[in-house]
C-alpha angles and dihedrals in degrees: 000000000000092000090048090051091052091049091051093048090050088064094053137072096239114138100172132044135177117205131197121204107202138098114287115197104182128141090257099038131039098153117139122208115268090243131017112246093226133038117255130242119227090262091059098253123126119262103215090191089065113059116199105238093202091055093052092044090055091048091049090049091056093046090052090050090053091047090053087056092051093253118138111217143178132179144208121217113203141147098355108182129232093194093109093055100047120062 
């Protein structure tokens, strides 16, 4: 989905983009992030003192891809869920 989004943006005249990295449970979108932005505690809650390096690396990768396309971007990290990682 991320590659498809970049391909679509490449065909537009957008030069700024704001991203949110958090679960979105709407009728039309139930996609979770590839990686949680914070490590999870045993009870399934986020531990905001322990950032997930893989999550931030993926986010940085997408920001760099947008920069290469001439698109200024920023993002907001909030309420990333650990539900997928804890049974």
